[in-house]
N, C-alpha and C positions, 0 to 999 in steps of 0.2 A: 170751420176754416179750411179751405182747399189749398193744398200745397202743390204747386206746379212741379213737374218732374225736372224742369230746367232750373228750378230755384235751388241754389247751393244749400247744403245742410249747415248747421251752426258751426261745426268743426271746420268744414271746408270753407265756410265764410270767413272764419278767423284767419285761416292760413292764407286765404286770398287777400284779405285786408293787410296782413302783416307783410306779405310779399309785395303788395302795391306800395306800402309805406317805405319799405327798404329800397325799392326801385325808384321811388319818388325822391328819396334823400340819398344821393350818391356819396356824400361825405361820410354819413354813418355807415353805409355799406362798405366803403373803402376801409374805414377804421376797423370794422369787424374782420375783414379779410386780412389786414396787416396783423391784427392781434392773433388771429388763428395761425398765420404763417410764422410769427415770432415764437409762438408756443411750440410749433413743430421744430423750429431751428434749435430751441433750447433742449428739446427732448432728444434730438439726434446725437449730440456729443455725449449726453449722459448714457445713451444706449451703447455708443461705441466704446466709451470708457469702461462700462460694465463688462464688455466683452474682451477688453485688453487693458494694457498699461500705457498711459500717456507719458511720453518723454518730456521732462521739465525743460529741456534745452530747445527742441525743435517742434514739439507737439505731436510727433508721429505716434500712432498707436501700435504697441508691441504686444507680444504674447504675455499672458499673466506671469509666467515664470521667468521672463527674460531678465538678464542681469545688465545687458548693454542694449542701447537703441540700435535697431537694424538700419535706421536711416542715417544717423549722424555718428554712431559709434560711442556716444557718451554713456557713462554708467548711470543706470536708472534705478538700481537697487543697492542695498547695503549688505555687506558680508559681516561676519563675526570673527574677532581675533580668537584664535584657538588657545591663547595663553591667559588672557584676562577677560574675554567676553565682550570687549568694547566693539561698537559698530565701526566698521572701516569700509572704504570704497572698494568695490570688487577688483579694481586694477591697482590697488595699493599693495606693496610687498613688505611693508614695515608698519608696525603699530606704534604710533607716537604717544600712546598712553602708557604702555608697559615697556616700550623700547625693545621689542623682539622682532626678528625676521619671521614672517608668517607664511611664506610661499613654500609648500612642501614639494612641489613639482618643478621648481626652478632653482638652480644652483645660485647661491647668493654671491659667489666669487666670480663666476664667468658667464652666468646666464644660461647654461646648458639645461636641457630638459632632463628631469629626473622621474623615476618611477614612483618615488616616495618612500622607499625603505632602504636605500643605499647608505652605507656608513661613510663612503667617500664618493665624490663626484667622479663619474667615469671619464669625464672630459678633461678636467684640470687636476684631479686627484686631491682636492681640498677636503678636509674633514667637515662633516655636517654639523658637528657639535660646537664649532667655533675654533678660532686660531689665536694663539697668544703671541702678541707682538714681542719680538726679541729685543726691542729698544726700550720700551716703557712697560712691558709685561701686562698690557691691557688685553682682555679677551675680546675678540672681534668676530663678527659675522660676515665681514666684507673683505675685499682684496687689499684694502688700505686701512691702516690703523686709524680709527676715528679720533684718537687723542693726539698722536704725534705725526700722523701722515705717512709712516713708513710703508713702502710697498711690500706686501706679505706673500704674494704669489709670483711665479715665474712670468705669467702673462702681465701682471701689474708692472713688474720691473721692465719688461719689454715696451710697454706702453709709455713709461716715463722716458726711456731712451729715444723712442720715436718722437715724442713731443719736444725733446730738447733740440731736435733738428729744425723745429718750426721757428722762422725768423721772429715772429711775434713773441714767442716764449723766450727766445734769447734776449730780445730787447727788454722784456719784462724782468728777467734776472739782473740785467745791468742796472735798471732803475731801482730795483730792490736793494742792490749793493750800495748804490749812491745814497739811498734813503737811510739805510742802516748806518752808514758813516755819519750822516747828519744827526741821527739819533744819539750816536756816541760822542758827538762833538761837544767841546766845552766852550760855551760862549763867554764873552766878556761880561763880567758882573758889574763893573764900574769903570769910570775914567781912569782910575788908578791902574787897572789891569791893562788898559791900552798903553799908557805911558811905560809901564814895566816891559811890555812886549817891544816897544820901540827902543828902549834902552838896551834890551838884550840883543836886538839886531845890530845896533851901533857897536856894542862890545864885540860881537862876533866879527864884524868887519875890521875893527882895529887889530884884533889878535891875528887874523889871517894876513893883514898887511904887514905886521911886524915879522911874522914867520917868513913871508915872501922876501922881505928885505934882508933877513939873515941869510937867505939863500942867494943873494946878489941881485934880486929883482928890484929895480928902483921904483918903477910905477906899476905895481901889480893891479890887475883887474880882478876885483872881488865880485863874484856873481851874487846877486841878491836872491834871497829865498823868500818867497811870498808866504806870509802867515795865512793859515787856513782858519784861524779864529775870526769870529765875527760877533756882532752884537746879538742879543736875544731876538730883536725884531728882524734882523737880517736872516738869522737862522730859521725862524718860524716862517718867513716868506719863502725861503728856498724849500723847506719841507712841504709847504702847501703846494708849490709848483710840482714837486715830485709826486705828491699824492694824486694830483689831477692827471698826471701822465700815467700813473699806475691804474687809475680808474678807467682811463680810456682804453688801455690794452686789455684789462680784465673784461671790459665790455666786448672786445673783439673775440676773446676766448670764452665767452659765455656758452653754456650748454644749450643747444637748440632742442626743441621738443622732438622726442624720438619714441620708439615703441618699447624699448627695453630699459627698465629702471636700473638694472645692473650696469649696463654699458654707460648710461648717463652718469651714474655715481662714480664709476671708475675713471671716466674722462675728467670729471670735475676734480677728483682727488689728485690725479696725475698732473693737472695744470696748476695746482696750488703752489705759489712761490713760498719759499722759506725765508724768514727774516723780517716779516711784517705782520701785524695783527690783522686778521681777516675774519669775516663771517660770511656764511652762505645764505643768500636770500633766494627762496624758491618761488617759482611761478604758481605753485599749487595753491597756496594761501598767502603768499607774500610775507612769510614769516622769516625771522632771522634765526638760523641754526649755526651751531659751531662748525658743522660740516654737512654735506649732503647725506652722510650716514644717519642723520637724525630726521631726514625727510621721508615721508611715506610715499611720495610720488615725484621723485627727481626727474623722471622722464618727461614731465611737463616743461622742463627747462629751469634755468636759474643761473646765477652768477655769484662770484666772489666780490665782496665789497670791503674797502679799507675802513677799519674802525677809526672813529674820531680820536682826537688828541686825548680827550678825557674818558675814552671808552676802553673797555677791556673785555676779555672773554667772559668775565663774571656778569656782564650786562646781558648776556644771551640767556634768556629764561626758557626758551621754547624747548630745549632739549632736556630740561630738568624735571 
């Protein structure tokens, strides 16, 4: 058998036939190309991820040792609490597991930079080992007492004075006083209490009229004194109105997101009104704390909320 030089060999023949088949079937050819392209697209992110660290918030690729995303600034790694070893976010300054302040290079009272070995802050003079509250004798790592709210440093007391000039804060204090009076009010417990109150008013008017006549006044005008007592339903309604007003002003005094956890914590403690049961709800994990002193990241913002009628500080479990 004679083989012509122009006749393709068997291997060349197979490649020629396969090429003709693929070109004759454009659908199969297109599917092959799409599959190859998709495999390449899947391999590219894997290659980029192997070379760096992907941000879970924006997807940007960062250096393997990066703690924060260079694109959006969000934390992409975990740090370790030096006291208990628990994992914490790198921008947290407080461990919510063991309740210790963990930043060695930042003063917990004023936010000044520290070298790490000072016994006292060179900026505010506060001790690194904690400060005992003169009111309730609680040991604190912050400028305000986490238990009673007393301002412990000179800067904290100045912040309170400045905040008292704020019209919203002044209105807040007025509403708190009204609410406290309602809390101490004694409502009518029955119809008998209402009749007794009316009889007392009539007796008062008769006594004052007789005294005026003894002094020669024939038709004395006896001023009426309105009773501040009310029924339980009326009292609860008025307290509910005051709580709504309190909540509205507390929303206006909410701590906005900032870069300094110390400043955010100090502002929140300075704006806390006295005389009403409150809790701190943070934007970090929307947890309820007894105060921002128990929050790891108060710089993300948060606000005070009024505890309900049947609630108390014992219902706050996040700080325990």
